[in-house]
C-alpha positions in Angstrom: -73.1 77.7 -14.4 -75.9 77.2 -11.9 -75.4 80.8 -10.7 -75.7 82.1 -14.2 -78.7 79.9 -14.8 -80.4 81.6 -11.9 -79.5 85.2 -12.5 -78.6 85.5 -16.2 -80.1 82.5 -18.0 -79.2 83.8 -21.5 -75.5 83.4 -20.5 -76.2 79.9 -19.2 -78.0 78.9 -22.4 -75.1 80.2 -24.6 -72.4 78.2 -22.7 -74.1 75.1 -21.4 -72.9 73.1 -24.3 -69.9 75.2 -25.2 -66.6 73.5 -26.2 -63.5 75.7 -26.1 -61.3 75.7 -29.2 -58.1 76.0 -27.3 -57.9 73.3 -24.7 -54.3 73.8 -23.6 -55.3 74.9 -20.2 -53.3 74.2 -17.1 -52.6 75.2 -13.5 -49.6 77.3 -12.5 -47.7 76.3 -9.3 -49.5 79.1 -7.5 -52.9 77.5 -8.3 -54.0 80.0 -10.9 -55.4 78.9 -14.2 -53.3 79.6 -17.4 -53.6 78.9 -21.1 -51.0 78.1 -23.7 -51.4 79.7 -27.1 -49.8 77.6 -29.8 -50.1 80.3 -32.4 -48.2 82.8 -30.3 -46.0 80.0 -28.8 -46.4 81.5 -25.3 -48.8 81.3 -22.4 -51.5 83.9 -21.9 -50.2 84.9 -18.4 -47.0 84.9 -16.4 -46.5 82.1 -13.9 -48.4 84.2 -11.4 -51.6 85.4 -13.2 -53.4 87.0 -10.3 -50.3 88.9 -9.1 -49.8 90.2 -12.6 -53.5 91.3 -12.8 -53.1 93.2 -9.5 -50.2 95.2 -11.0 -52.2 96.0 -14.2 -55.2 97.2 -12.2 -53.2 99.3 -9.7 -51.5 101.1 -12.7 -55.0 101.8 -14.1 -56.3 103.1 -10.7 -53.5 105.6 -10.6 -53.9 106.8 -14.2 -57.3 105.8 -15.7 -58.5 106.5 -19.2 -62.0 107.7 -20.0 -64.1 109.0 -22.8 -64.1 112.7 -23.5 -66.5 115.2 -25.1 -65.5 118.8 -25.7 -68.0 121.3 -24.2 -68.6 124.1 -26.7 -71.0 127.1 -26.2 -73.1 128.4 -29.1 -73.8 132.1 -28.7 -75.6 132.3 -32.0 -78.3 129.7 -31.4 -81.6 131.2 -30.2 -83.1 128.2 -28.4 -83.7 128.2 -24.7 -82.0 124.9 -24.4 -78.8 126.4 -25.8 -79.0 129.5 -23.6 -79.4 127.4 -20.4 -76.7 125.0 -21.6 -74.3 127.9 -22.1 -74.8 128.9 -18.5 -74.1 125.3 -17.3 -71.0 125.2 -19.4 -69.9 128.5 -17.8 -70.0 126.8 -14.4 -67.9 123.9 -15.8 -65.1 126.1 -17.2 -65.1 128.4 -14.2 -64.7 125.6 -11.7 -62.2 123.8 -13.9 -59.9 126.8 -13.6 -60.3 127.1 -9.8 -60.0 123.5 -8.6 -57.6 120.7 -8.7 -58.7 117.8 -10.9 -58.8 114.2 -9.7 -56.0 112.0 -11.2 -56.8 108.5 -9.9 -59.9 106.4 -10.5 -62.7 107.6 -8.2 -64.1 105.3 -5.5 -67.5 105.4 -7.2 -67.4 104.9 -11.0 -70.5 105.8 -12.9 -69.7 103.5 -15.9 -66.8 101.4 -17.3 -66.2 99.4 -20.4 -63.8 96.5 -19.9 -62.2 95.5 -23.2 -60.8 92.0 -22.8 -62.0 89.8 -19.9 -59.3 87.2 -20.2 -60.0 84.8 -17.3 -61.5 87.5 -15.1 -58.5 88.1 -12.8 -58.4 91.8 -13.5 -62.2 92.0 -13.2 -62.1 90.5 -9.7 -59.6 93.2 -8.7 -61.5 96.1 -10.2 -64.8 95.1 -8.6 -63.1 94.6 -5.2 -61.3 97.9 -5.2 -64.0 100.2 -6.8 -67.8 100.5 -6.8 -68.7 100.4 -10.5 -72.4 101.3 -11.2 -72.6 100.1 -14.9 -70.0 97.7 -16.2 -69.9 96.6 -19.8 -67.7 93.5 -20.4 -66.5 93.0 -24.0 -64.7 89.8 -24.8 -64.4 88.6 -28.4 -62.8 85.2 -27.5 -65.5 83.0 -26.0 -62.9 80.6 -24.7 -61.7 83.2 -22.3 -65.1 83.8 -20.8 -65.7 80.0 -20.5 -62.4 79.5 -18.7 -63.3 82.4 -16.3 -66.1 80.2 -15.0 -63.3 78.0 -13.6 -60.8 80.7 -12.7 -62.7 83.2 -10.6 -65.6 83.4 -8.3 -68.4 85.1 -10.2 -70.9 85.1 -7.3 -69.7 88.2 -5.4 -69.3 90.0 -8.7 -72.8 89.3 -9.8 -74.1 90.1 -6.3 -72.4 93.5 -6.5 -74.3 94.4 -9.7 -77.6 93.0 -8.5 -78.3 96.0 -6.2 -79.2 99.7 -6.2 -79.6 100.1 -10.0 -76.1 98.6 -10.7 -75.8 96.6 -13.9 -73.4 94.3 -15.5 -73.7 94.0 -19.3 -72.0 91.3 -21.4 -70.9 91.8 -25.0 -69.5 88.3 -25.7 -68.2 87.2 -29.1 -69.6 90.3 -30.8 -67.8 91.2 -34.1 -66.2 94.6 -34.2 -68.8 96.1 -36.6 -71.6 95.1 -34.2 -70.1 96.3 -31.0 -71.6 99.8 -31.0 -75.1 98.6 -32.0 -75.1 96.1 -29.1 -73.6 98.6 -26.7 -76.1 101.4 -27.6 -79.0 99.2 -26.7 -77.7 98.7 -23.2 -76.5 102.3 -22.9 -79.9 103.7 -23.7 -81.4 101.7 -20.8 -78.7 102.9 -18.4 -78.5 106.5 -19.6 -76.8 108.3 -22.5 -75.8 111.0 -20.0 -73.1 108.6 -18.8 -71.5 108.1 -22.3 -69.0 111.1 -22.1 -68.0 110.1 -18.5 -67.2 106.4 -19.0 -63.9 104.8 -18.0 -62.3 102.4 -20.5 -60.1 99.6 -19.3 -58.1 97.4 -21.7 -57.4 94.0 -20.2 -54.9 92.8 -22.8 -53.6 93.6 -26.3 -54.3 91.5 -29.4 -55.0 92.4 -33.0 -58.7 91.3 -32.6 -59.2 93.3 -29.5 -57.5 96.4 -31.0 -59.8 96.2 -34.0 -62.8 96.2 -31.7 -61.5 99.0 -29.5 -60.8 101.1 -32.7 -64.4 100.5 -33.9 -65.7 101.6 -30.6 -63.6 104.7 -30.7 -64.4 105.7 -34.2 -68.2 105.2 -33.7 -68.1 107.2 -30.4 -70.2 110.1 -31.9 -73.2 107.8 -32.1 -73.1 107.7 -28.3 -72.5 111.3 -27.6 -74.3 113.2 -30.4 -77.9 113.6 -31.6 -79.6 113.7 -28.3 -81.9 116.4 -29.4 -83.4 119.1 -27.1 -86.7 120.5 -25.8 -87.1 123.4 -28.2 -86.4 121.2 -31.2 -89.0 118.7 -30.1 -91.6 121.5 -29.8 -90.7 122.7 -33.3 -91.2 119.1 -34.6 -94.6 118.8 -33.0 -95.8 122.2 -34.2 -94.6 121.7 -37.8 -95.7 118.1 -38.0 -99.2 118.8 -36.9 -99.5 121.9 -39.1 -98.3 119.9 -42.2 -100.2 116.7 -41.3 -103.1 117.2 -43.7 -100.6 117.4 -46.6 -98.8 114.2 -45.7 -98.8 110.7 -47.2 -97.4 108.7 -44.3 -95.0 105.8 -44.6 -96.3 102.5 -43.3 -94.4 99.7 -41.6 -95.4 96.3 -43.1 -92.8 93.6 -43.6 -95.2 91.8 -45.9 -95.3 94.6 -48.5 -92.4 94.7 -51.0 -91.7 96.1 -54.5 -91.6 93.8 -57.5 -88.0 92.5 -58.0 -87.5 94.4 -61.2 -88.1 97.7 -59.3 -85.8 96.6 -56.5 -83.0 96.0 -59.0 -83.1 99.5 -60.6 -79.8 101.3 -60.0 -80.1 104.2 -57.5 -77.8 107.2 -57.4 -77.7 109.0 -54.0 -76.3 112.4 -54.9 -74.7 114.6 -52.2 -73.4 118.1 -52.8 -69.7 117.3 -52.1 -66.9 118.4 -54.4 -66.7 115.0 -56.1 -70.2 115.4 -57.5 -68.6 117.5 -60.3 -66.6 114.4 -61.5 -69.8 112.4 -62.2 -72.0 114.9 -64.0 -71.3 113.5 -67.5 -71.9 110.0 -66.2 -75.3 111.1 -64.7 -76.3 112.6 -68.0 -75.3 109.5 -69.9 -77.3 107.0 -67.7 -80.1 109.4 -66.6 -83.0 107.4 -68.1 -81.7 104.1 -66.7 -81.3 105.0 -63.1 -83.2 106.5 -60.1 -81.7 109.8 -59.1 -82.1 111.0 -55.5 -80.9 114.5 -54.7 -79.9 115.2 -51.1 -80.6 118.7 -49.7 -78.9 121.5 -51.4 -77.8 119.1 -54.2 -81.1 119.9 -56.0 -79.9 123.5 -56.8 -76.6 122.2 -58.1 -78.4 119.6 -60.4 -80.6 122.4 -61.8 -77.6 124.3 -62.9 -76.1 121.4 -64.8 -79.4 120.4 -66.4 -80.3 117.2 -64.4 -83.7 116.8 -62.7 -83.9 114.1 -59.9 -86.7 111.6 -59.5 -86.7 112.1 -55.7 -85.6 114.9 -53.5 -84.8 114.3 -49.8 -84.7 116.8 -47.0 -84.4 116.1 -43.2 -83.6 119.4 -41.4 -86.6 121.1 -39.7 -85.4 124.7 -40.0 -87.0 127.2 -42.4 -83.7 127.5 -44.2 -84.2 124.0 -45.6 -87.2 125.3 -47.6 -85.6 128.6 -48.6 -83.3 126.9 -51.1 -86.4 125.7 -53.0 -87.6 129.3 -53.5 -85.1 129.6 -56.4 -87.2 127.2 -58.4 -90.0 128.4 -60.7 -93.6 127.6 -59.7 -94.4 124.0 -60.7 -90.8 123.2 -61.6 -90.6 120.4 -59.0 -94.1 119.1 -59.5 -93.0 115.9 -61.0 -90.3 115.3 -58.4 -91.3 113.2 -55.4 -90.3 114.8 -52.0 -89.1 112.4 -49.4 -88.9 113.7 -45.8 -89.7 113.2 -42.1 -92.5 114.5 -39.9 -90.6 117.3 -38.3 -90.2 119.0 -41.7 -91.2 122.7 -42.1 -94.8 122.8 -43.5 -93.8 125.0 -46.5 -91.8 122.1 -47.9 -94.9 120.4 -49.2 -96.0 123.2 -51.5 -93.1 122.6 -53.9 -94.0 118.9 -54.7 -97.2 117.4 -56.1 -96.3 114.2 -54.3 -94.4 113.6 -51.0 -93.8 110.7 -48.7 -93.2 111.3 -44.9 -91.6 108.9 -42.5 -91.0 109.2 -38.8 -88.0 110.9 -37.3 -86.9 108.5 -34.6 -87.0 109.8 -31.0 -89.3 112.8 -31.7 -92.5 113.5 -29.8 -94.3 114.0 -33.1 -93.5 110.4 -34.1 -95.1 109.2 -30.9 -98.3 111.3 -31.5 -98.7 110.1 -35.1 -97.7 106.5 -34.4 -100.2 106.2 -31.5 -103.0 107.7 -33.6 -102.2 105.4 -36.5 -102.1 102.4 -34.2 -105.6 103.1 -33.2 -106.5 102.6 -36.9 -104.6 99.3 -37.0 -101.6 100.7 -38.9 -97.9 100.9 -38.0 -95.9 104.1 -38.7 -92.5 103.7 -40.3 -89.6 105.3 -38.5 -86.6 106.1 -40.7 -83.7 104.8 -38.6 -80.2 106.1 -39.1 -81.8 109.2 -40.8 -79.5 111.8 -39.3 -77.6 114.0 -39.2 -77.3 114.7 -42.9 -79.7 114.2 -45.8 -77.7 111.3 -47.4 -78.5 109.4 -44.2 -82.2 109.8 -44.8 -81.8 109.0 -48.5 -80.2 105.7 -47.6 -82.9 105.0 -45.0 -85.5 105.4 -47.7 -83.6 103.1 -50.0 -83.5 100.5 -47.3 -87.3 101.0 -46.7 -88.1 100.6 -50.4 -85.9 97.6 -50.8 -83.5 99.0 -53.5 -80.5 96.7 -53.9 -78.1 98.5 -56.3 -76.9 101.8 -54.8 -74.3 104.3 -55.9 -73.0 107.2 -53.7 -71.8 110.2 -55.6 -70.9 113.5 -54.0 -71.5 111.9 -50.6 -68.0 112.9 -49.6 -68.3 113.3 -45.8 -65.2 115.4 -45.9 -62.8 117.3 -48.1 -59.2 117.5 -49.2 -59.1 121.3 -48.7 -61.4 123.5 -46.7 -61.7 125.7 -49.8 -63.3 122.9 -51.8 -66.0 121.6 -49.5 -68.9 121.4 -52.0 -69.5 121.1 -55.7 -68.2 124.1 -57.6 -71.7 124.4 -59.2 -73.3 124.6 -55.7 -74.9 127.6 -54.0 -71.8 127.8 -51.7 -69.8 129.4 -54.6 -70.1 132.2 -57.1 -67.6 132.6 -59.9 -65.6 129.9 -58.3 -65.2 131.6 -54.9 -67.1 131.2 -51.6 -70.0 133.6 -51.6 -70.4 134.1 -47.8 -73.1 131.5 -47.2 -70.8 129.2 -45.3 -67.1 128.8 -44.8 -65.2 125.8 -43.5 -61.9 127.6 -42.9 -62.3 127.5 -39.1 -63.9 124.1 -38.8 -62.3 121.6 -36.5 -61.7 118.5 -38.6 -60.9 114.8 -38.1 -58.5 113.0 -40.5 -60.2 109.9 -41.9 -59.3 107.4 -44.5 -60.1 108.4 -48.1 -62.3 106.3 -50.4 -59.5 105.9 -52.9 -56.7 106.1 -50.3 -55.0 109.0 -48.6 -56.6 111.2 -46.0 -59.7 113.2 -46.1 -60.7 115.8 -43.5 -64.1 115.5 -41.9 -66.1 117.8 -39.6 -67.8 116.3 -36.5 -71.1 116.1 -38.3 -69.6 114.7 -41.5 -67.9 112.1 -39.4 -71.2 111.3 -37.6 -73.0 111.0 -41.0 -70.4 108.6 -42.3 -70.7 106.5 -39.1 -74.5 106.4 -39.4 -74.2 105.4 -43.1 -71.9 102.5 -42.1 -74.2 101.3 -39.4 -77.2 101.1 -41.7 -75.2 99.5 -44.5 -73.9 97.0 -42.1 -77.4 96.0 -41.2 -78.6 96.1 -44.9 -75.8 93.7 -46.0 -76.9 91.2 -43.3 -80.5 91.1 -44.3 -80.5 91.4 -48.1 -78.3 91.0 -51.2 -77.0 94.5 -51.6 -74.6 96.0 -54.1 -73.4 99.4 -52.9 -70.6 101.5 -54.5 -69.0 104.7 -53.5 -67.9 106.8 -56.5 -67.0 109.8 -54.3 -63.4 111.0 -53.8 -64.2 111.7 -50.2 -64.2 109.6 -46.9 -64.2 105.8 -47.1 -67.6 104.4 -46.2 -67.4 100.8 -44.9 -70.1 98.7 -46.7 -69.8 100.8 -49.9 -67.2 99.4 -52.3 -64.9 102.1 -53.8 -65.5 102.4 -57.6 -64.0 104.8 -60.0 -66.5 106.7 -62.2 -64.8 105.5 -65.4 -65.5 101.9 -64.2 -69.2 102.3 -63.7 -71.2 100.2 -66.2 -75.0 100.5 -66.3 -76.5 98.0 -68.7 -80.1 98.3 -67.4 -82.9 99.3 -69.8 -84.8 102.6 -69.3 -87.7 102.1 -66.8 -91.2 103.7 -66.4 -90.9 106.2 -63.6 -94.6 106.7 -63.2 -95.2 102.9 -62.7 -92.5 102.9 -60.0 -93.9 105.9 -58.2 -97.5 104.5 -58.3 -96.2 101.2 -56.9 -94.4 103.0 -54.1 -97.5 104.9 -53.1 -99.7 101.9 -53.3 -97.3 99.7 -51.3 -95.9 102.0 -48.6 -98.2 104.9 -47.8 -101.5 105.8 -46.1 -103.4 109.0 -45.3 -102.8 110.7 -41.9 -104.9 109.7 -38.9 -108.2 111.6 -38.8 -108.0 111.9 -34.9 -105.0 114.2 -35.2 -106.1 116.4 -38.0 -106.7 120.0 -36.9 -105.4 119.2 -33.3 -103.3 122.1 -31.8 -99.9 121.1 -30.4 -100.7 122.5 -27.0 -103.8 120.2 -27.0 -101.9 117.1 -28.1 -99.2 117.8 -25.4 -100.9 117.6 -22.0 -99.5 120.4 -19.9 -100.7 119.0 -16.5 -98.9 115.7 -17.2 -95.8 117.5 -18.2 -95.8 119.6 -15.0 -96.0 116.5 -12.8 -93.0 115.1 -14.6 -91.1 118.4 -14.3 -91.8 118.4 -10.6 -90.3 114.9 -10.2 -87.2 116.0 -12.1 -86.6 118.9 -9.6 -87.1 116.8 -6.5 -84.6 114.8 -4.4 -81.6 117.0 -4.2 -81.4 117.5 -0.5 -78.5 116.5 1.8 -76.6 114.7 -0.8 -73.2 113.8 0.6 -71.4 111.7 -2.0 -70.8 111.4 -5.7 -72.6 108.1 -5.6 -75.8 109.7 -4.3 -75.7 112.4 -7.0 -75.2 109.7 -9.8 -78.0 107.6 -8.3 -80.4 110.5 -8.3 -79.6 111.3 -11.9 -80.1 107.7 -12.8 -83.5 107.6 -11.0 -84.6 110.6 -13.1 -83.4 108.8 -16.2 -85.2 105.6 -15.4 -88.4 107.3 -14.6 -88.3 109.0 -18.0 -87.1 105.9 -19.8 -89.9 103.8 -18.5 -92.4 106.2 -19.9 -91.4 104.8 -23.4 -93.8 101.9 -22.7 -96.7 104.1 -21.6 -99.2 106.5 -23.2 -97.0 109.3 -21.9 -94.1 108.4 -24.2 -94.3 111.9 -25.7 -93.0 113.2 -22.4 -89.9 111.1 -22.7 -89.5 112.3 -26.3 -89.8 115.9 -25.2 -87.5 115.8 -22.2 -84.8 113.2 -23.0 -82.5 115.4 -25.0 -82.3 118.4 -22.7 -82.3 116.1 -19.6 -79.4 114.0 -21.1 -77.3 117.1 -21.9 -78.0 118.7 -18.4 -77.3 115.4 -16.5 -74.1 115.0 -18.4 -73.0 118.6 -17.5 -73.9 117.9 -13.9 -71.8 114.8 -14.0 -68.9 116.6 -15.7 -68.6 119.1 -12.9 -69.1 116.4 -10.3 -66.1 114.4 -11.6 -63.7 117.3 -12.5 -63.1 118.5 -8.9 -61.0 116.4 -6.6 -62.6 117.6 -3.4 -65.9 115.6 -3.2 -67.8 118.1 -1.1 -66.9 121.0 -3.3 -67.7 118.9 -6.4 -71.2 118.2 -5.1 -71.8 121.9 -4.2 -70.7 123.1 -7.7 -72.7 120.4 -9.5 -75.7 121.6 -7.6 -75.3 125.0 -9.3 -75.7 123.2 -12.7 -78.7 121.3 -11.4 -80.3 124.6 -10.2 -79.9 126.1 -13.8 -81.6 122.9 -15.1 -84.5 123.5 -12.7 -84.9 127.0 -14.0 -85.3 125.6 -17.5 -87.9 123.1 -16.2 -89.8 126.0 -14.6 -90.0 127.7 -18.0 -91.0 124.7 -20.1 -94.7 124.6 -19.2 -95.2 128.1 -20.6 -93.3 127.0 -23.7 -95.7 124.1 -24.1 -98.7 126.3 -23.8 -97.4 128.3 -26.8 -96.4 125.3 -28.8 -98.3 126.4 -31.9 -95.9 129.4 -32.2 -92.8 127.1 -32.6 -93.0 126.9 -36.4 -89.5 128.1 -37.4 -89.6 131.5 -38.9 -86.0 131.4 -40.1 -84.0 134.4 -41.4 -82.9 135.8 -44.7 -79.3 134.4 -44.5 -79.7 131.8 -47.2 -81.8 134.1 -49.5 -79.1 136.8 -49.3 -76.0 134.6 -49.6 -76.9 131.3 -51.3 -76.2 131.1 -55.1 -79.3 129.0 -55.8 
């Protein structure tokens, strides 16, 4: 306890007055500590706990288990990030075919999550036999950690992680639903590039631990997707600054809230999934009693069935997002409020008389606007959990406004058949058949539990969207009284209670929409900062500062002789970028983090897929050199940042049945 008080005082504070629930602890004849579980009517360990731990660890060393991310090229995407990424992936697959892969746990382990500490006997063995850079210890049973203070010597373990950028991260007593949120905070500090190359060790089996491991597994896309990339960041800056004069920006102020009667109005978040068709009659019946929010392409579907939303939400920055609105007559959407984020295409704003714009987390444009607003004494609202789909941003706005009665309809996040992936009234179909705009026949899918039972098939992005919805709902349920129902015959969304459409009962009175909207604007918005108006992107993004950072990211790869040295170099790059978050140069972190994370991960993938260490270092250097080529090109891209407003193509106009 004195040791923890000195090096990790938060652990000391948590356990200084701790009283274990299970006190049936005793010593085996060999001198090792053991615990009798009266519920299971057995002891936690055999009569030789440490010997048993050695056997478990040795089995893991021979055949370890780790996270995995499929590497897929995208030949159709025009961005430079994707083109360079394709070249890096070429190296990966070429070398994968030519070289023998390692089978056992490497001597230097970039990252490991230990699920189940027990008394720490297995941890002692792991740390003594392998050099682990970042270790995450998850133990749900606090009794076990407490008894580890008596069972093992923590000093050499903590000393191991108190050097050379090593870290030990504790997740003690964390409920399953919170494990990913807690882990992500630590992972962001240590480097997202390690997420797809992290070893997973399971110390023991129990229903509680299995639940936590399953939650970690299902929410894995939150770790390994949505990193962004350099070209996208430039598009966000160019479009955000171009549209800035048209924006009403969302303010962050915990003291400002809607009146209770407005918070209680039922809100329907409408996606364009196939189950939207089942609720059209209900929507018409309750239309004047509820707030209707259309998500993305849903707005075209609603037009066809004669329903106009109160709010329309869009999140994707590409020109195609705006193209679907060209099917509307001039002024037709003037009384609909557009809700979006600051990376949105500038043409979006011409379709709505009133819009509200929040920050897209992790974007350089957020940093630029937020810094300028701060100089005026205002805080910019970032719409957390607002990607990858529009329903995510819609829920983020509902959280922001404080709405407490939510209904998902058409937010399916999956489908029963790849032929029925959207509403039959949507622009994806004509005369009941796919019209060529988009097909899901070849999509890789993930089976997930259905909202009303059975199995639904979800694409990677649909799966990610559902996970993000669940993460935000989990937080919303903790901080407010929330009623949330899922009427969709799609994927189950934890935190949204399944409710059949026939069982929906809306007894509210019709409300004054104009009063609500005026209150929203008065409560939550401000005009854009004058200091950023008419500022060109290439002026806002300082090229000389960027070039200094790019030079740093190209340095240091000389005479590297071990996997450890390569990982340490990548980590030093990451930390230099990460620490920029707290400086005026944060926009450099926002610009570079996505492409750096992807490239560092690909370097790491090559490094750990070849058994011969010298060859692995040589081949991973090939990936690093491609990354350096991209870094050399970036300054010229910055100088032309004004040209990065997406011009799109005519694919939607030609094929979408809007």
